C-alpha positions in Angstrom: 104.2 72.3 95.8 107.4 74.2 95.7 107.7 77.1 98.2 109.5 80.3 97.2 110.3 83.0 99.7 110.9 86.5 98.3 112.8 89.0 100.5 112.4 92.6 99.5 115.2 95.0 100.6 116.0 98.6 99.6 119.0 99.2 101.9 122.2 97.3 102.8 121.2 97.5 106.4 117.9 95.9 105.7 119.6 93.1 103.7 122.0 92.5 106.6 119.0 92.2 108.9 117.5 89.6 106.7 120.7 87.7 106.5 120.9 87.7 110.3 117.4 86.4 110.6 118.1 83.6 108.1 121.3 82.7 110.0 119.3 82.6 113.2 116.7 80.2 111.7 113.9 82.7 112.0 112.2 81.6 108.7 110.5 78.4 107.8 112.2 76.1 105.2 111.7 76.9 101.6 112.9 75.4 98.3 114.0 78.8 97.0 114.9 82.1 98.6 115.1 85.1 96.4 116.3 88.6 97.3 114.4 91.3 95.5 116.3 94.6 95.5 114.5 97.9 95.2 116.4 101.1 94.6 114.1 103.8 95.9 116.4 106.8 95.3 114.8 109.8 93.7 116.9 109.1 90.6 117.8 105.4 90.8 119.9 105.6 87.6 122.4 107.7 89.4 122.4 106.0 92.8 124.0 102.5 93.4 121.6 99.7 94.3 122.4 97.8 97.5 123.7 94.7 95.6 126.5 96.8 94.1 127.7 98.2 97.4 130.8 97.1 99.3 130.1 94.1 101.6 127.0 92.8 99.8 128.8 89.8 98.3 129.0 88.1 101.7 125.2 88.3 101.8 124.5 87.0 98.3 125.2 83.4 99.3 122.2 83.4 101.7 119.9 83.6 98.7 119.3 81.4 95.6 119.1 84.5 93.4 119.0 88.3 93.4 116.2 90.1 91.5 115.6 93.7 90.6 112.2 95.3 91.3 113.3 98.4 89.3 113.9 96.2 86.2 110.6 94.3 86.7 108.5 97.5 86.7 110.6 99.7 84.5 110.2 102.5 83.5 107.9 103.1 86.6 109.5 104.3 89.9 109.4 102.0 92.9 108.4 104.7 95.3 105.3 105.9 93.4 103.8 102.9 91.6 101.2 100.3 92.7 99.1 98.1 90.4 95.5 98.9 89.7 93.1 96.3 91.1 92.0 95.2 87.6 95.7 94.8 86.6 96.8 92.6 89.5 96.2 89.2 87.7 98.2 90.4 84.8 101.1 91.6 86.9 101.2 88.4 89.0 101.2 86.3 85.8 104.0 88.4 84.4 106.2 88.3 87.5 105.7 84.5 87.9 106.9 84.1 84.4 109.8 86.6 84.7 111.0 85.1 88.0 110.4 81.5 87.1 107.8 81.0 89.9 105.4 78.8 88.1 102.7 77.7 90.5 105.0 78.1 93.5 103.6 78.9 96.9 105.0 82.4 97.4 105.9 83.9 100.8 106.8 87.6 101.0 109.1 89.3 103.5 109.0 93.0 103.2 109.9 96.3 104.9 107.8 99.4 105.3 104.6 97.7 104.3 102.5 100.9 104.7 104.0 102.3 101.4 105.3 101.4 98.0 107.3 99.4 96.9 106.4 96.8 99.6 102.7 97.6 99.4 102.8 97.1 95.6 104.5 93.7 95.9 102.1 92.5 98.5 99.2 93.6 96.2 100.7 91.8 93.2 100.6 88.5 95.1 97.2 88.6 96.8 97.4 85.0 98.2 100.9 85.2 99.6 101.6 85.0 103.3 103.4 88.1 104.4 106.1 88.8 107.1 107.4 92.2 107.9 110.9 93.1 109.1 112.0 96.5 110.5 114.8 98.4 108.9 115.6 100.8 111.7 113.8 102.7 114.5 110.5 103.3 112.7 109.2 99.9 113.9 108.8 101.4 117.3 106.3 104.0 116.0 102.7 103.6 115.0 101.7 102.2 111.5 101.7 105.3 109.3 98.7 104.4 107.1 95.6 102.3 107.6 96.0 99.0 105.8 93.3 96.9 104.1 92.0 93.8 105.9 93.1 91.8 102.8 96.6 92.7 103.7 96.6 92.7 107.5 95.1 89.3 107.8 98.0 87.9 105.8 100.7 89.4 108.0 102.0 86.8 110.5 104.7 88.7 112.4 107.1 91.7 112.7 110.8 90.9 112.9 113.0 93.6 114.3 116.4 94.3 115.9 116.3 95.0 119.6 117.8 98.5 119.2 116.2 99.7 122.5 116.1 96.7 124.8 112.8 96.3 126.5 110.9 98.7 124.2 107.9 97.2 122.5 107.2 98.1 118.8 103.9 99.7 118.0 104.1 99.0 114.3 101.2 96.7 113.2 100.3 96.0 116.9 96.8 97.4 116.3 96.2 94.4 113.9 97.4 91.8 116.5 100.7 91.2 114.7 103.3 90.0 117.2 106.9 91.2 117.3 109.9 88.9 117.2 113.5 89.9 117.9 116.4 89.1 115.5 119.2 88.1 117.8 121.9 90.8 118.1 124.7 88.2 118.0 123.5 87.0 114.5 123.4 90.6 113.3 126.8 91.6 114.5 128.2 88.3 113.1 126.9 89.3 109.6 128.4 92.8 110.0 131.7 91.3 111.0 131.7 89.2 107.8 130.8 92.3 105.7 133.7 94.3 107.4 136.1 91.5 106.7 135.1 91.3 103.1 135.1 95.0 102.5 138.0 96.0 100.2 140.8 97.5 102.2 141.2 100.4 99.7 142.5 103.8 100.3 139.1 105.0 101.7 139.2 102.6 104.6 142.9 101.9 105.0 143.7 105.6 105.7 141.0 106.0 108.4 142.3 106.6 111.9 141.3 104.2 114.7 139.8 105.4 117.9 138.5 108.6 116.2 135.2 110.4 116.6 132.8 109.3 113.8 130.3 111.8 112.6 127.2 110.5 110.8 125.8 112.8 108.1 122.1 112.7 107.1 120.4 114.4 104.2 117.5 116.0 106.0 117.2 119.0 103.7 116.1 116.5 101.0 113.2 115.7 103.2 112.3 119.4 103.7 112.9 119.1 107.4 115.8 121.5 107.4 117.2 123.8 104.8 120.7 123.3 103.4 122.3 125.9 105.5 120.8 124.5 108.7 121.9 121.0 107.9 125.4 122.2 107.1 125.5 123.9 110.5 124.3 120.6 112.1 127.4 118.9 110.8 129.6 121.7 112.0 128.0 121.4 115.5 128.9 117.7 115.5 132.5 118.5 114.7 132.8 121.3 117.3 131.3 118.9 119.9 133.7 116.2 119.1 136.7 118.5 119.4 135.3 120.0 122.7 135.1 116.4 124.0 138.9 116.1 123.4 138.9 114.3 120.0 141.5 115.5 117.4 141.0 112.7 114.9 137.5 112.9 113.3 135.9 110.9 110.5 132.9 112.2 108.6 130.6 109.8 106.9 128.4 111.9 104.6 125.1 110.9 103.2 125.7 109.5 99.7 123.4 112.1 98.2 124.7 115.1 100.2 126.4 118.0 98.3 130.2 117.8 98.3 130.7 121.4 99.5 129.4 120.4 102.9 132.5 118.4 103.4 134.7 121.4 102.4 133.1 123.6 105.1 133.9 120.8 107.7 137.5 120.6 106.5 137.9 124.4 106.9 136.3 124.3 110.4 138.5 121.3 111.4 141.7 123.2 110.4 140.5 126.2 112.5 140.0 123.9 115.5 143.2 122.1 115.1 141.6 118.7 114.3 142.4 116.2 111.6 139.3 115.5 109.5 138.9 112.5 107.2 135.9 112.4 104.8 134.8 108.9 103.9 133.7 108.6 100.3 133.0 104.9 100.2 129.3 103.9 100.7 129.9 101.4 103.4 127.6 100.8 106.4 128.4 102.7 109.5 128.3 99.4 111.3 131.2 98.2 109.1 133.2 101.1 110.3 132.4 100.1 113.9 133.9 96.7 113.2 136.9 98.1 111.3 137.8 101.3 113.2 136.2 100.9 116.7 135.6 104.7 116.9 135.9 106.4 120.3 132.5 108.0 119.9 129.8 108.2 117.3 128.0 111.5 116.8 124.8 112.0 114.7 121.4 113.4 114.6 118.8 110.6 114.7 120.4 107.9 112.6 119.6 104.3 113.5 123.3 103.7 113.5 123.6 105.6 116.8 121.5 102.9 118.5 123.4 100.1 116.9 126.7 101.6 118.1 125.3 101.9 121.6 123.3 98.7 121.9 125.4 96.2 119.9 128.9 97.6 120.2 129.0 99.5 123.4 130.4 102.5 121.7 129.7 105.9 123.4 127.3 108.0 121.4 126.1 111.6 121.3 123.5 113.5 119.3 122.7 117.0 118.2 119.8 118.8 116.4 117.0 116.6 117.8 115.4 119.5 119.6 115.2 121.5 116.4 113.7 118.5 114.5 111.1 117.8 117.1 109.9 121.4 116.7 110.1 121.3 112.9 108.5 117.9 112.1 105.2 118.5 110.5 102.5 117.3 110.7 102.7 115.8 114.1 102.0 112.4 112.5 105.4 112.6 110.6 106.8 109.1 110.8 110.3 110.4 111.7 108.9 111.7 115.0 109.4 108.4 116.8 113.1 107.9 115.8 113.9 111.5 116.7 112.0 111.1 120.0 113.9 107.9 120.9 117.3 109.3 120.1 116.6 112.6 122.0 115.4 110.7 125.1 118.1 108.0 125.1 121.3 109.7 123.9 123.1 112.7 125.5 123.6 115.9 123.6 127.1 116.4 122.2 127.3 119.7 124.1 127.0 117.7 127.4 130.5 117.1 128.9 129.2 113.7 130.0 128.3 112.7 126.5 131.0 110.0 126.4 129.7 108.4 129.6 127.3 105.5 129.5 124.0 105.8 131.3 121.2 103.4 132.3 118.5 103.9 129.7 115.1 104.8 131.1 111.9 102.9 130.5 110.6 104.6 127.4 107.4 102.5 126.9 105.1 105.1 128.5 106.6 108.0 126.5 106.5 105.9 123.3 102.9 104.9 123.7 101.8 108.5 124.5 103.5 109.9 121.5 102.3 107.0 119.3 98.7 107.7 120.5 99.0 111.4 119.7 100.3 110.5 116.2 97.7 108.0 115.2 94.9 108.2 117.8 92.3 106.6 115.4 94.3 103.5 115.0 95.3 103.1 118.7 92.3 104.1 120.8 93.3 101.5 123.4 96.3 103.6 124.2 94.3 106.7 125.3 94.2 105.9 129.0 98.0 105.3 129.0 98.6 108.6 127.2 96.3 110.5 129.6 98.1 108.9 132.6 101.6 109.7 131.2 100.7 113.3 130.3 99.0 114.0 133.6 102.0 112.7 135.6 105.0 113.5 133.5 104.4 116.5 131.3 107.2 118.9 132.4 109.9 121.1 130.9 111.8 118.1 129.7 109.0 116.1 128.2 107.1 119.0 126.6 109.3 118.9 123.5 107.8 115.6 122.5 104.3 117.0 122.2 102.5 119.9 120.6 99.9 121.9 122.5 97.7 122.1 119.5 97.8 118.3 119.1 96.9 117.8 122.7 94.0 120.2 122.4 92.7 118.4 119.3 92.7 115.1 121.3 91.4 116.7 124.5 94.5 115.5 126.5 96.2 116.9 129.5 98.4 119.9 128.5 95.7 121.2 126.1 94.8 124.8 125.7 92.2 125.7 128.3 88.7 125.4 126.8 87.9 129.2 127.1 91.0 130.0 125.1 90.8 127.2 122.5 89.1 129.4 120.0 92.1 131.9 119.8 94.5 130.0 117.4 91.6 129.6 114.9 89.9 133.0 115.3 90.2 135.2 112.2 89.6 138.3 114.3 92.4 137.6 116.6 94.7 136.8 113.7 93.9 140.1 112.0 94.7 142.0 115.2 97.9 140.1 115.6 99.0 140.8 112.0 98.2 144.5 112.4 100.2 144.7 115.7 103.2 143.1 114.0 103.0 145.4 111.1 102.9 148.4 113.4 105.9 147.1 115.3 107.9 146.6 112.2 107.0 150.1 111.0 108.1 151.6 114.3 111.4 149.7 114.2 112.0 150.6 110.6 
């Protein structure tokens, strides 16, 4: 029987990770290997898919064909559709015909298996063996949603990049799924190929070497920050870079971010006496590391900060993580682990020593304590470790990674004392507080 492996990817970074794993021989032999591209943007019609981005062509040769998930399920959206149970046989039969699978043994390699579109694909092929690969820092965090046994019993392993050496991923560990590292050398080799193949157009040719590289994120689209706060976040990156002595600055905005954010940065750069270059080309940050070798990379909580530090030895700095740790809601928000790791590992851009390298601490105890607080029902075996960490290490520095209300709900060290636990939920106390605030405002007015 012919074996066909289907690799699903929604980002160029994820496709590069798959290519590195293939180069490193991390997958069993197969007669066919197909890359299934999913464009998960809110409006896919206006956002380029990964197979149209600069650098993708060097990845194409690793696969026997490139398919589109968007085309297969059109007009449905990849981020919000999954087949009804009674429709699964129809969908499997349809996709086998559409992709010329016949009676092939199908193996699936997917990212973010807790949600669509990966979850939908796994459901469409109910007998396929499943492997999961991690596209970024979220693999270190707990599994976001509980998965059905019919899915978890088919998952053989988790592939991930060793972005934080020595840190053990929590993702899928509650189901006994083992983690396997994709060699860093294979990944950087793929990135070097992509950088070499990238068109040396005006966007890249005019970029200064040894500059400070600022990584923009579109956090307001996730309702974590508002637009004004995110714009200020980028301005803080620029001011920090200049304060550290950098006069050449490159800003890589998020592809969906408003253009006027770049204009504010240009005005601020002029005021600070710095030369700012805004990159319009949708290339990977890692391609810029290969091409430009920036002096420092500054961002919020982008995975690219860790690839710069762990794989290229480039100094890194962050900003805004304290605000995000406070804003992320609910506590179970899956961005909490990436923000926590970046905050704990990378110095603040306001720190004069931000360009200096430091020995990373052992973050396993912190990770497992935060992971337990996020998904205590799925990881009850981590409770003793969480209690031990909180009892010994909860101080002014570590408090920002936890919420007192969450610790109280889980009866963990740091919780509100039992006699006072009723206060946050007491209607009477709230009424008194509201009346006091109203009287204060009236007095000030």
